[in-house]
C-alpha angles and dihedrals in degrees: 000000000000137000131200114221129192128211129238137216115316096051094085120122135166111263096024113155094008093114089048092052091047091049106037123042089204090058093048088051091059092059091044091053092047093049089050093047092052098038093232140086099258091157090062091055092047094050105031107012137100118282091226089059094045090048090059104113094236091055100036095055099056091034093057091046091052093049090050095050091044088055090048093051089050089053092050090051087059090054103263138081141108096358090060090062133084092210143340132230138177138197111245104303085017088072086070090052089050093051091049090048090053094049097249091116129032116239093243093050090046091054094048092046092052093047088054094042092054094049092046095049090049094049096046094080127029113249111271098021096088135047144173129215136191116228112196126193098028126093127236096262093053092046093048089056092047092050093049093051090044094051099070105164092341134072122272121150142159101263106173124031092191103164141331092290106025122074125162121211125201136188141088110357096239090051093049090049089053089050090053092055091045092049091052091049089050091056104266112169090220134358118184142158114251124230095246128134097221140022102258128196100022138097093275086073092066093111088053089050090054090051092051093047089057093045096046091051089069098046128091111239118190131193105272121244089238130015116282114216105227120221091221097049101029089219138088118281130185106166109109091214092053092047092054091052095046093052088058093047091045092070092068102025134085118271099239094202098147089052093045092056089045091054092050091049091050089053089055103266111152100159126062125186117195105215115205138003125007135352104255095117090051091060092049094047091051088054093047102040107026095179095055130087124234126190131186114232105192108110133051091255093051089046091054092047091049095046091053091051097046096051 
């Protein structure tokens, strides 16, 4: 069985999706619809803009989603796509891409939600007060303990359980810096601050969760065509009411990516296709499920290759 997975923030690059839009009318239509939904030329920023502007959370989130859905539409144009998958999953904002891909959210609603999500996450904590750090070479249990001890009277939590040896912590900057030093003392191979503008997936994001709860209350969510593996649950979900609640909870909760891949493998998934920009998820998946295959699908050549394999 196969799964389609969708990347999160950090995968953005100027020019992403341009070749898809030039090759497949259905892919270009995705960027046109997102531009219209947002009332701005996001596609121009993606293809011709400045990377610093694209990396801003409110731009990166809808931009990465648009690129992923454009790649999926190209795949569908080649005769494959969502119906060839057992399930879908996405890393953080990628969960919105997965929900859109599976028909739970419309493309326009997804774009607007991610624009709002990006703004709300950025505004939740003043710039400079929060931080995130990647701790390499320690497992989730060890990092959870380190984060709890480093927190003191501040916030520090394990935010992303990415793979067996890569866990990201998030919280107040001083607490995160304490966690870095503790991780090094505990034998971490590397421990470094990440170039992010806010401390995602921790309790400091509570104001953003409230904003998303209000926004999601007014959006139609349908039962997805295939199960969506939720970051919060690390298992497939299909109930629209549960999906709505988990998207709110996701803002402040850990991204349980390692466990999500484990759930998919236990269900029989052996082939993963990373739909959109970059190859970060492919690397994680190979470290989690060594016997599986993972292929990036972000260029016309990769689309054609994947479509041939999936038929």
